[in-house]
C-alpha positions as CSV (number, residue, x, y, z in Angstrom):
1,M,19.0,5.8,-14.7
2,T,21.6,6.5,-11.9
3,I,20.1,5.8,-8.5
4,R,22.1,6.9,-5.5
5,N,19.9,8.8,-3.1
6,I,16.8,6.8,-2.0
7,C,14.2,8.0,0.4
8,I,11.5,5.8,1.9
9,Y,8.7,8.2,2.8
10,G,6.7,6.5,5.5
11,A,8.8,3.8,7.1
12,G,6.1,1.7,8.7
13,A,5.8,-2.1,8.2
14,L,6.3,-2.2,4.4
15,G,8.3,1.0,4.0
16,G,10.6,0.0,6.8
17,T,11.1,-3.4,5.2
18,F,12.2,-1.7,1.9
19,A,14.5,0.6,3.8
20,T,16.1,-2.2,5.7
21,K,16.6,-4.5,2.7
22,I,17.9,-1.7,0.5
23,A,20.4,-0.4,3.1
24,N,21.5,-3.9,4.0
25,G,21.7,-5.3,0.5
26,L,23.2,-2.3,-1.4
27,G,25.5,-0.9,1.3
28,A,27.6,2.0,0.2
29,E,26.0,1.9,-3.2
30,A,22.9,3.8,-1.9
31,N,22.3,6.6,0.5
32,V,19.1,5.5,2.2
33,S,16.9,8.0,4.2
34,V,13.6,7.4,5.9
35,V,10.8,9.8,6.9
36,A,9.0,8.5,10.0
37,R,7.5,9.9,13.2
38,G,6.9,9.3,16.8
39,A,8.3,6.4,18.8
40,H,9.1,4.6,15.6
41,L,11.4,7.4,14.5
42,A,13.0,7.6,17.9
43,A,13.8,3.9,17.8
44,I,15.2,4.0,14.3
45,R,17.5,6.9,15.3
46,E,18.6,5.1,18.4
47,K,19.1,1.5,17.2
48,G,18.3,1.3,13.5
49,L,15.6,-0.8,11.8
50,T,15.2,-4.6,12.4
51,V,13.2,-7.0,10.2
52,E,12.4,-10.4,11.6
53,R,10.9,-13.4,9.7
54,D,10.2,-17.0,10.7
55,G,12.8,-19.3,9.3
56,D,15.6,-16.7,9.0
57,T,18.7,-17.6,11.0
58,A,19.0,-14.0,12.2
59,P,17.1,-10.7,11.9
60,L,18.0,-8.2,9.2
61,H,19.3,-5.0,10.6
62,A,20.2,-1.6,9.1
63,R,21.2,1.9,10.1
64,V,19.6,4.6,8.0
65,N,19.3,8.4,8.1
66,A,15.9,9.0,9.8
67,T,14.0,12.3,10.0
68,S,10.5,13.6,10.5
69,D,11.2,16.6,8.3
70,P,11.9,15.8,4.7
71,S,13.0,19.4,3.9
72,G,16.4,18.6,5.4
73,L,17.1,15.9,2.9
74,P,18.8,16.3,-0.4
75,K,17.0,15.8,-3.7
76,Q,16.3,12.2,-4.4
77,D,16.8,9.9,-7.3
78,L,14.2,7.5,-6.1
79,I,11.4,7.9,-3.6
80,I,9.4,4.9,-2.2
81,T,6.3,5.8,-0.3
82,G,5.0,3.5,2.5
83,L,2.1,5.8,3.4
84,K,-1.5,4.5,3.0
85,G,-3.8,6.0,0.4
86,H,-5.6,8.2,2.9
87,Q,-2.3,9.7,4.2
88,L,-0.7,10.6,0.9
89,A,-2.4,13.9,0.1
90,Q,-1.1,15.4,3.3
91,A,2.4,14.5,2.3
92,A,2.3,16.1,-1.2
93,E,4.4,19.2,-0.3
94,G,7.0,17.1,1.6
95,L,7.3,14.7,-1.4
96,A,7.5,17.6,-3.9
97,G,10.5,19.1,-2.0
98,L,12.5,15.9,-2.6
99,L,12.0,15.9,-6.4
100,K,14.4,16.8,-9.1
101,E,14.4,16.2,-12.8
102,G,14.1,12.5,-13.4
103,T,13.1,11.5,-9.9
104,R,10.8,8.5,-9.9
105,V,8.3,7.7,-7.1
106,I,7.3,4.1,-6.3
107,M,4.0,4.2,-4.4
108,I,3.2,1.0,-2.4
109,L,-0.5,1.2,-2.1
110,N,-3.5,-1.0,-1.3
111,G,-6.6,-0.3,-3.3
112,I,-7.1,2.2,-6.0
113,P,-4.3,4.8,-6.3
114,W,-4.8,8.5,-6.9
115,W,-3.1,8.3,-10.3
116,Y,-5.2,5.3,-11.5
117,F,-6.5,6.8,-14.8
118,H,-3.2,8.4,-15.9
119,R,-2.4,7.1,-19.4
120,D,-5.1,4.5,-19.0
121,S,-6.1,3.3,-22.5
122,E,-8.8,0.8,-21.5
123,S,-11.4,2.4,-19.2
124,G,-12.5,5.3,-21.3
125,H,-11.6,7.7,-18.4
126,A,-8.0,8.5,-19.2
127,E,-6.5,11.4,-17.1
128,R,-9.6,11.5,-14.9
129,Q,-8.6,12.7,-11.4
130,L,-10.0,11.2,-8.2
131,P,-10.9,13.8,-5.6
132,E,-11.8,11.1,-3.1
133,L,-8.1,10.2,-3.0
134,D,-6.5,13.6,-3.9
135,P,-9.0,16.2,-2.6
136,E,-7.3,19.3,-3.8
137,G,-5.3,17.8,-6.6
138,K,-2.1,18.3,-4.7
139,L,-0.5,15.0,-5.6
140,W,-1.5,15.4,-9.3
141,R,0.0,18.9,-9.4
142,L,3.0,18.7,-7.0
143,V,4.2,15.1,-7.5
144,G,2.8,14.4,-10.9
145,P,1.4,11.0,-12.1
146,E,4.1,10.9,-14.8
147,R,6.7,10.3,-12.0
148,V,4.8,7.4,-10.5
149,I,5.6,3.7,-10.7
150,G,2.8,1.7,-9.2
151,C,3.5,-1.0,-6.7
152,V,1.3,-3.9,-5.5
153,A,2.7,-5.6,-2.5
154,Y,2.0,-9.1,-1.3
155,Q,3.8,-9.1,2.0
156,G,2.3,-9.5,5.4
157,A,4.1,-7.2,7.8
158,E,3.6,-5.6,11.2
159,V,5.5,-3.2,13.4
160,T,5.7,-5.3,16.5
161,E,7.5,-2.5,18.5
162,P,9.1,0.8,17.5
163,G,12.0,0.1,15.1
164,T,11.1,-3.6,14.7
165,I,9.1,-5.2,11.9
166,R,7.8,-8.8,11.7
167,L,7.2,-10.3,8.2
168,N,4.8,-13.1,7.5
169,G,6.2,-15.3,4.7
170,D,8.1,-14.3,1.5
171,G,7.0,-11.1,-0.2
172,R,6.3,-10.3,-3.9
173,F,6.1,-6.8,-5.3
174,F,4.6,-6.0,-8.7
175,L,6.0,-2.8,-10.2
176,G,4.5,-1.2,-13.3
177,E,4.3,2.1,-15.2
178,P,0.8,3.6,-15.6
179,S,1.3,3.5,-19.3
180,G,2.1,-0.2,-19.4
181,E,5.5,0.3,-20.8
182,L,8.5,-1.7,-19.7
183,S,10.5,1.5,-19.5
184,P,14.2,1.8,-19.0
185,D,13.5,3.4,-15.6
186,L,11.3,0.5,-14.6
187,V,13.9,-2.1,-15.7
188,S,16.7,-0.3,-13.8
189,I,14.7,0.1,-10.6
190,A,13.6,-3.5,-10.7
191,E,17.2,-4.7,-11.1
192,L,18.4,-2.5,-8.3
193,L,15.7,-3.6,-5.8
194,G,16.2,-7.2,-6.8
195,R,19.9,-7.0,-5.9
196,A,18.7,-5.6,-2.5
197,G,16.9,-8.9,-1.9
198,L,13.4,-7.8,-2.8
199,N,11.3,-10.1,-5.0
200,I,10.4,-7.6,-7.8
201,I,8.0,-8.6,-10.6
202,P,7.8,-5.9,-13.4
203,T,4.4,-5.9,-15.2
204,Q,2.9,-4.2,-18.2
205,R,-0.6,-4.5,-16.6
206,I,-0.3,-2.9,-13.2
207,R,-4.0,-2.2,-13.0
208,D,-4.7,-6.0,-13.3
209,A,-2.5,-6.5,-10.2
210,I,-4.2,-3.6,-8.4
211,W,-7.7,-5.1,-8.9
212,T,-6.7,-8.7,-8.2
213,K,-5.4,-7.7,-4.8
214,L,-8.3,-5.3,-4.2
215,M,-10.7,-8.2,-4.5
216,G,-9.3,-9.4,-1.2
217,N,-8.5,-6.1,0.5
218,A,-11.9,-4.6,-0.1
219,A,-13.4,-7.6,1.7
220,Y,-11.0,-8.8,4.3
221,N,-9.7,-5.5,5.7
222,P,-13.1,-4.0,6.7
223,I,-14.6,-7.3,7.7
224,S,-11.6,-8.0,10.0
225,A,-12.0,-4.5,11.5
226,L,-15.7,-4.9,12.1
227,T,-15.3,-8.3,13.7
228,R,-11.8,-8.0,15.2
229,G,-11.2,-11.3,13.4
230,R,-7.9,-12.5,12.1
231,M,-7.7,-14.2,8.8
232,D,-8.0,-17.8,10.1
233,S,-11.0,-16.8,12.2
234,I,-12.8,-15.1,9.3
235,M,-12.2,-18.1,6.9
236,G,-13.5,-20.5,9.6
237,N,-16.9,-18.7,9.6
238,A,-19.1,-19.8,6.7
239,L,-21.4,-16.7,7.1
240,L,-18.5,-14.3,6.9
241,V,-16.9,-16.2,4.0
242,A,-20.2,-15.8,2.1
243,Q,-20.0,-12.0,2.6
244,V,-16.4,-12.0,1.6
245,G,-17.4,-13.7,-1.6
246,K,-20.1,-11.1,-2.4
247,V,-17.6,-8.2,-1.9
248,M,-15.1,-10.0,-4.2
249,T,-17.7,-10.6,-6.8
250,E,-18.8,-7.0,-6.9
251,T,-15.2,-5.8,-6.9
252,R,-14.3,-8.0,-9.8
253,A,-17.4,-6.7,-11.8
254,V,-16.3,-3.1,-11.3
255,G,-12.7,-3.9,-12.3
256,E,-13.8,-5.8,-15.4
257,A,-16.1,-2.9,-16.4
258,L,-13.0,-0.6,-16.3
259,G,-10.8,-3.0,-18.4
260,A,-9.1,-5.1,-15.8
261,V,-8.3,-8.8,-16.5
262,F,-8.5,-11.3,-13.7
263,S,-6.5,-14.5,-13.9
264,G,-8.5,-16.5,-11.3
265,S,-12.1,-16.8,-10.1
266,V,-13.6,-15.6,-6.8
267,D,-13.7,-19.2,-5.6
268,E,-10.0,-19.7,-6.4
269,Q,-9.1,-16.6,-4.4
270,L,-11.2,-17.7,-1.5
271,N,-9.5,-21.1,-1.5
272,R,-6.1,-19.5,-1.4
273,S,-7.2,-17.3,1.5
274,G,-8.2,-20.4,3.5
275,G,-4.5,-21.1,3.9
276,F,-3.8,-18.0,6.0
277,G,-3.0,-18.4,9.7
278,P,-3.8,-16.0,12.5
279,V,-2.8,-12.9,10.4
280,K,-4.0,-9.5,11.3
281,T,-5.0,-7.4,8.3
282,S,-3.5,-3.9,8.0
283,M,-6.9,-2.4,8.8
284,L,-7.2,-4.5,12.0
285,Q,-3.7,-3.4,13.0
286,D,-4.7,0.2,12.5
287,L,-7.9,-0.2,14.4
288,L,-6.2,-1.8,17.4
289,A,-3.6,1.0,17.4
290,G,-6.3,3.7,17.3
291,K,-5.3,5.0,13.9
292,T,-7.6,6.3,11.1
293,L,-8.7,3.5,8.9
294,E,-7.8,3.1,5.2
295,I,-11.4,2.8,4.0
296,V,-11.8,5.0,0.9
297,P,-9.0,3.6,-1.2
298,L,-10.4,0.1,-0.6
299,T,-14.1,-0.5,-0.4
300,G,-14.9,3.2,-0.8
301,M,-13.4,3.3,-4.3
302,V,-15.1,0.1,-5.4
303,V,-18.4,1.8,-4.6
304,A,-17.3,5.1,-6.3
305,L,-16.0,3.5,-9.4
306,G,-19.0,1.2,-9.5
307,K,-21.2,4.2,-9.8
308,L,-18.8,5.6,-12.5
309,A,-19.0,2.3,-14.5
310,G,-22.7,1.7,-13.8
311,V,-22.1,-1.5,-11.8
312,P,-24.2,-2.1,-8.7
313,T,-22.2,-2.8,-5.4
314,P,-24.9,-3.3,-2.7
315,T,-22.7,-5.5,-0.4
316,C,-19.8,-3.1,-0.7
317,E,-22.0,-0.2,0.1
318,T,-23.2,-1.9,3.3
319,V,-19.7,-2.8,4.4
320,L,-18.5,0.7,3.6
321,A,-21.2,2.4,5.7
322,L,-20.5,0.1,8.7
323,T,-16.7,0.6,8.5
324,L,-17.0,4.4,8.2
325,Q,-19.1,4.4,11.3
326,L,-16.7,2.2,13.1
327,D,-13.8,4.6,12.2
328,R,-15.8,7.6,13.5
329,E,-16.6,5.9,16.8
330,N,-13.0,4.6,17.2
331,Q,-11.6,8.1,16.7
332,L,-14.2,9.6,19.1
333,E,-13.2,7.0,21.7
334,R,-9.6,7.8,21.3
335,Q,-10.3,11.5,21.6
336,D,-12.2,10.9,24.9
337,L,-9.3,9.0,26.3
338,R,-6.9,11.8,25.5
339,N,-9.2,14.5,27.1
């Protein structure tokens, strides 16, 4: 697979990190473009992208071609989406316009992805589409699940000001084909991104990685938004930790019913989470910025897939109802401020 033109579609915290590292690490080997919007786009055009991390001697900086209109870009060899799950369907046409024969699309997503059941041999629901994540089937039809390489990211990141991203620790990125194959495309892409300085881990069981991370995201993201609490604050509250454990237990049960294998227990994951400092979850970041919250791909899909698999999820249902109402009230408040 020859990879020359690379587009990062949605250059927020994680997308911008990929763009900066690829442009900086590969240089003239790759033509890197980003699709962004608003003040972030204006800053990227003016001064490029900057990625900062504690312990680095200097920030990483890169100049990239930046646009809000993907139709002006050439066809791409590789697309990497940094959009959240609830934003992707609206971008289906823009993504489709960048495709050519052989284009692969890495989708960095928290939670259950729209393509989840494509070539899934273990759940009994192969090729089932998920209208909760792809309401009109646009992603399935226009992008196509056969182009997708799944990505599960372990990298704390925040846009601290337009054009500038702050990383929390070292990142790990699991990449996998929906089919479970270690395909030539997957191997080539992992090698390329590795040379760009990204810690890429190819896996034959991307769904296991999805559910393992979802155990935490389905709990910490909504609970942090509901309480405005950072990770150290949540983990210091025994009552909240108990609710986190219930959400994790329900999430794990749904995943196992659909064929996922978990390497650690709920208690082990809780113990690992106790080491986090004052980190804002992505949902808390979005809430404070007045953005629509990424609820459905996380807790919402645990509830939906729990019904599909016949697994009860009472705590997740409560958290989901509260977070959906929080999102509605937050959007109404922002609308009132604009009027």
